[in-house]
C-alpha positions as CSV (number, residue, x, y, z in Angstrom):
1,M,103.1,115.2,65.8
2,H,103.3,117.5,68.6
3,P,107.2,117.7,69.8
4,L,105.8,117.0,73.5
5,H,103.7,113.9,72.6
6,P,106.6,111.4,73.1
7,W,107.5,112.7,76.2
8,L,103.9,112.7,77.5
9,M,103.7,109.0,76.3
10,L,107.0,108.1,78.3
11,A,105.6,109.9,81.5
12,A,102.6,107.9,81.5
13,G,104.5,104.6,80.8
14,Y,106.7,105.6,83.9
15,G,103.5,106.8,86.1
16,L,101.7,103.4,85.7
17,F,105.0,101.5,86.3
18,F,105.6,103.2,89.5
19,Y,101.8,102.8,90.4
20,V,102.0,99.1,89.8
21,F,105.2,98.7,91.6
22,G,103.6,100.4,94.5
23,K,100.6,98.1,94.5
24,R,102.9,95.1,94.4
25,T,105.1,95.9,97.2
26,A,102.6,97.4,99.5
27,P,101.7,93.9,101.3
28,S,105.2,93.5,102.0
29,V,105.6,96.7,104.1
30,I,102.8,95.5,106.5
31,D,103.1,91.9,106.2
32,T,103.6,91.5,110.0
33,K,100.2,93.7,110.8
34,L,98.4,91.6,108.1
35,M,99.6,88.3,109.5
36,R,98.5,89.3,113.3
37,D,95.2,91.0,112.1
38,F,94.3,88.1,110.0
39,D,95.7,85.2,111.9
40,V,97.4,83.9,109.3
41,T,100.9,82.1,108.3
42,A,103.1,83.6,105.8
43,A,102.1,81.0,103.0
44,S,98.7,82.1,103.7
45,L,99.3,85.9,103.6
46,S,101.4,85.2,100.5
47,N,98.3,83.5,98.7
48,L,96.0,86.5,99.8
49,S,98.2,88.8,98.3
50,A,98.6,86.7,95.2
51,F,95.1,86.3,94.5
52,Y,94.8,90.0,94.5
53,F,96.3,90.1,91.3
54,W,94.4,87.6,89.6
55,S,91.2,89.4,90.3
């Protein structure tokens, strides 16, 4: 095994973690704009963002 292999695997795991973290928190950053543009309540917006992860 190459000595760099464990570090590459760790970096890939960290990269995927932060990618998914960004995808999960992105709707909360623009929630007021989404609520205004789609003319929905906070409960409806949370359902919309939850359905994204089911698909």
